[in-house]
C-alpha positions in Angstrom: 120.8 117.6 -93.0 122.1 113.9 -93.1 119.9 110.7 -91.8 122.0 107.4 -92.4 118.8 105.4 -91.0 119.8 104.7 -87.8 117.7 105.5 -84.7 118.4 107.4 -81.4 115.6 107.2 -79.1 113.2 105.9 -81.5 113.8 108.5 -84.1 116.1 108.9 -87.0 119.2 110.9 -86.9 118.2 114.1 -87.8 114.1 114.4 -86.2 115.8 115.2 -82.7 114.0 118.7 -82.1 111.8 120.6 -80.0 107.9 120.5 -80.7 107.9 123.9 -81.5 110.7 123.7 -84.9 108.4 121.3 -86.3 107.4 122.5 -90.0 104.2 123.2 -90.7 104.1 120.8 -94.4 106.7 117.5 -94.3 107.4 116.4 -97.9 108.4 112.8 -98.5 110.4 112.7 -101.5 111.2 108.9 -102.6 113.5 108.3 -105.4 115.8 105.7 -106.8 118.4 106.7 -109.8 116.9 110.0 -110.2 120.3 111.7 -111.1 118.7 113.2 -114.1 115.6 114.8 -112.8 116.3 115.0 -108.6 118.1 118.8 -108.8 115.1 120.2 -110.9 112.6 119.1 -107.9 114.9 120.0 -104.9 115.2 123.6 -106.9 111.3 123.8 -107.4 110.6 123.0 -103.7 113.2 125.5 -102.5 111.8 128.2 -104.4 108.6 128.3 -102.8 107.6 131.3 -101.4 106.3 129.6 -97.9 109.5 128.3 -96.1 108.1 126.2 -93.3 108.9 122.9 -94.7 110.9 120.3 -94.4 112.0 118.0 -97.4 113.1 114.0 -96.2 115.2 112.2 -99.6 114.3 108.7 -99.1 116.8 107.1 -101.8 115.8 103.7 -102.3 119.2 102.6 -102.6 120.2 104.2 -105.7 123.2 102.8 -108.1 123.4 106.6 -109.9 124.6 109.8 -108.6 121.5 110.4 -106.2 123.2 110.2 -103.2 126.1 112.3 -104.2 123.0 115.0 -105.3 121.0 114.2 -102.0 124.0 114.9 -99.7 124.7 117.9 -101.9 121.8 119.9 -101.5 121.1 118.2 -97.4 124.3 120.0 -96.8 123.6 123.1 -98.4 120.0 123.8 -97.0 119.2 122.4 -93.2 115.3 121.8 -94.6 116.3 118.9 -96.7 117.3 115.3 -94.9 118.4 113.2 -96.8 117.8 108.9 -96.2 119.4 106.1 -97.5 117.6 102.3 -97.5 120.5 99.8 -96.6 118.6 97.6 -99.9 116.0 98.0 -102.5 112.7 98.0 -101.0 110.4 98.5 -103.5 109.0 102.0 -104.9 105.5 101.0 -102.2 107.3 100.7 -99.5 110.1 103.5 -100.3 106.8 105.5 -100.7 105.4 104.3 -97.1 109.0 105.3 -95.1 108.9 108.4 -96.9 105.7 109.4 -95.2 106.9 107.7 -91.9 110.5 109.6 -92.0 108.4 112.9 -92.2 107.3 115.4 -89.8 105.0 118.6 -89.8 100.8 119.4 -89.7 100.6 119.0 -93.3 101.8 115.9 -95.8 102.7 115.7 -99.5 104.3 113.4 -101.6 106.8 114.5 -104.3 107.9 112.6 -107.1 111.1 112.9 -108.4 109.9 113.9 -111.6 107.7 116.6 -110.5 107.7 120.4 -110.3 105.6 123.3 -108.8 104.7 126.9 -108.9 106.3 129.1 -106.3 103.4 129.7 -104.8 102.1 126.1 -104.8 102.9 125.4 -100.9 101.6 129.0 -100.1 98.2 128.4 -101.4 97.6 124.8 -100.1 98.2 125.6 -96.7 95.6 128.5 -96.9 93.5 126.6 -98.2 93.5 123.7 -95.5 94.2 126.7 -92.8 90.5 128.0 -94.2 89.0 124.4 -94.0 89.9 122.3 -91.4 87.3 120.2 -92.3 89.1 118.8 -95.2 91.9 116.1 -95.4 93.4 117.1 -98.3 93.4 119.8 -101.1 93.8 119.1 -105.0 94.5 121.1 -107.7 94.7 121.1 -111.5 98.0 119.1 -112.5 99.6 119.4 -115.9 101.5 116.1 -117.4 104.3 115.9 -119.3 105.3 113.1 -121.6 109.3 112.0 -122.2 108.7 114.5 -125.6 107.6 117.1 -123.6 104.2 116.8 -124.9 101.3 119.0 -122.8 98.8 116.8 -121.4 95.5 118.9 -119.4 92.4 119.2 -118.4 90.2 121.1 -116.0 86.8 120.2 -114.4 84.6 123.2 -112.9 81.2 120.6 -111.8 81.1 119.2 -108.5 84.0 117.6 -106.6 84.7 115.9 -103.1 83.3 118.2 -100.5 80.4 116.5 -99.5 80.0 115.8 -95.6 78.6 112.3 -96.4 81.7 109.9 -97.3 79.7 107.1 -99.5 78.9 110.3 -102.0 83.0 111.3 -101.9 83.6 107.7 -102.6 80.9 107.7 -105.9 82.6 111.1 -107.1 86.2 110.1 -106.6 85.8 106.8 -108.6 83.5 108.9 -111.3 86.9 111.1 -111.7 88.8 107.6 -111.8 86.7 106.4 -114.6 86.6 109.9 -116.5 90.3 111.0 -117.4 93.8 110.2 -115.2 94.7 113.9 -115.7 91.8 115.2 -114.1 92.6 114.1 -110.0 95.9 113.1 -108.5 95.0 113.0 -105.0 98.1 111.2 -104.2 100.0 114.2 -105.1 98.1 116.1 -103.1 98.8 118.3 -99.7 97.2 116.3 -97.3 96.7 116.5 -93.4 99.4 114.1 -91.4 96.1 113.5 -89.0 93.7 112.3 -91.2 97.1 110.4 -93.4 97.3 108.5 -90.2 93.6 107.0 -89.8 94.5 105.0 -93.1 96.8 101.8 -94.0 98.8 104.0 -96.0 99.7 102.2 -99.7 99.1 98.6 -99.9 101.6 96.2 -101.6 99.6 96.0 -105.1 99.5 97.3 -108.4 96.8 100.1 -108.0 98.1 100.9 -104.5 97.7 104.9 -104.5 93.8 104.3 -106.3 93.4 102.1 -102.8 94.7 104.6 -100.9 92.3 107.5 -102.8 89.4 106.0 -102.2 90.3 105.2 -98.2 91.2 109.1 -97.9 87.8 110.1 -99.5 86.3 108.1 -96.7 87.9 110.2 -94.4 86.9 113.5 -95.0 85.8 116.3 -97.4 88.6 117.6 -99.9 89.1 121.0 -101.2 89.9 122.4 -104.7 92.2 125.0 -106.0 91.3 125.8 -109.3 94.7 126.9 -110.4 97.4 125.0 -112.2 100.0 124.9 -109.6 101.7 121.5 -110.4 103.6 119.6 -113.1 104.4 116.2 -113.5 106.6 114.6 -115.7 104.6 110.7 -116.8 107.1 108.3 -118.0 107.1 106.1 -120.7 104.1 103.0 -120.5 105.4 100.0 -118.7 104.8 96.6 -118.9 102.6 95.3 -115.8 105.6 92.9 -115.0 107.9 95.7 -115.5 106.3 97.9 -113.0 105.2 94.8 -110.5 109.3 94.7 -110.1 109.8 98.2 -110.0 107.0 98.6 -107.1 108.4 95.2 -105.3 112.0 93.9 -106.2 110.8 90.8 -105.1 107.6 90.4 -107.7 105.1 89.4 -105.8 102.2 91.3 -106.0 100.9 89.4 -108.6 99.1 91.0 -112.1 97.0 94.2 -112.2 93.5 93.3 -111.1 91.0 95.5 -111.0 88.9 92.6 -108.9 91.8 93.0 -106.7 91.1 96.9 -106.5 87.7 97.1 -106.0 87.7 93.8 -103.2 91.0 96.2 -101.3 88.8 99.0 -101.6 85.3 97.5 -100.4 88.1 95.9 -97.2 88.8 99.2 -96.3 85.6 100.6 -96.5 84.3 97.5 -94.1 87.1 98.6 -91.6 86.4 102.9 -91.6 83.9 103.3 -88.6 81.0 104.0 -90.2 77.4 102.9 -90.1 75.6 99.9 -92.1 73.9 102.3 -94.1 76.9 104.2 -95.5 78.7 101.3 -95.9 76.1 100.0 -98.2 76.3 102.4 -100.1 79.7 102.4 -100.5 79.9 98.9 -101.5 77.6 100.2 -104.3 79.7 102.6 -105.8 82.8 100.0 -105.8 80.1 97.2 -107.8 78.9 100.1 -110.3 82.7 101.2 -110.7 84.0 97.6 -111.2 80.6 97.1 -113.7 81.3 100.3 -115.6 84.8 99.6 -115.7 84.5 96.3 -116.9 81.8 97.4 -119.8 84.2 99.8 -120.8 87.0 97.2 -121.5 85.1 94.9 -123.1 83.7 98.2 -125.2 87.2 98.8 -126.3 88.0 95.2 -127.3 85.2 95.0 -129.4 85.6 98.0 -131.1 89.2 97.1 -132.0 88.2 94.0 -133.2 85.7 95.3 -135.6 88.3 97.7 -136.7 90.9 94.6 -137.5 87.8 93.0 -139.1 87.2 95.8 -141.5 91.1 96.0 -142.4 90.8 92.3 -142.9 88.3 92.4 -145.4 89.5 95.7 -146.8 92.7 93.9 -147.4 91.1 90.8 -148.5 88.7 92.4 -151.0 91.8 94.2 -152.7 93.5 91.0 -153.1 90.5 89.7 -154.3 89.9 92.4 -157.1 93.7 92.5 -157.8 93.6 88.4 -158.5 90.4 89.4 -160.8 92.5 91.7 -162.6 95.4 89.7 -163.2 93.1 87.0 -164.6 91.7 89.5 -167.1 94.7 90.4 -168.1 93.9 94.1 -166.5 
């Protein structure tokens, strides 16, 4: 199904359905120049054992064969809608647009490099149906670099299932400090009603961390202790390049831990919570900032000491060599 971006009665073309035909799961697939991996991602989604879903491919003005691939899949399967932006609006805005164009009781952002086990949707829907208070469901995810190396970690301790918002936030911040592979909330299945209570992804580096923190304040999370999702992580890119990818006008500024923590604090302040709960959240953010800063200083100092040791070793080597040369050895 093709969505040209035009509106009819306030809805994008392809969304004029009766309520009884709404899918249970809406998948937002933002993409730009994803011809190499988009077919595998779509094939993985279409092979799910749970089929009451709809995929919205939001093409951010690609210059490769992404449009051709999206239109081809949309023409073959009515569960796929294709939307193409009229200009490059940036990755963050495109992610938000994918959510806005999607429908369904549950929502899931899908990366154009990702793939899933066939039972992923079924297991997530069952978990959220069993726990009406849960705002999203996570699972273990395996990550792969460009060379096919697999990065995977599991953690069996406490997670974000507390009924108290400040404890959930503190736990999330602990996960974020511990490892990037333990939790990735933005690539989880969420309740649309919960996501509607947030301000979505802000236009800044670290945008996913801010939304994850806000979602931790909305309600408890549940977890499936199985590896059901797979993500391909691209090579590290310099922050200025990443900023231009997020916003083609490069208005995001530099990556800043201070800015991330302040933005998280602002979202804490906007939540309808008591003063005591907000104070506890602010303390968790302060602890997170101090811990991250100290870790940064520690790594810099260790790097400096290592460099100094290498320098002294090299200096000693050449000194001894000079002495041997003077002695004629």
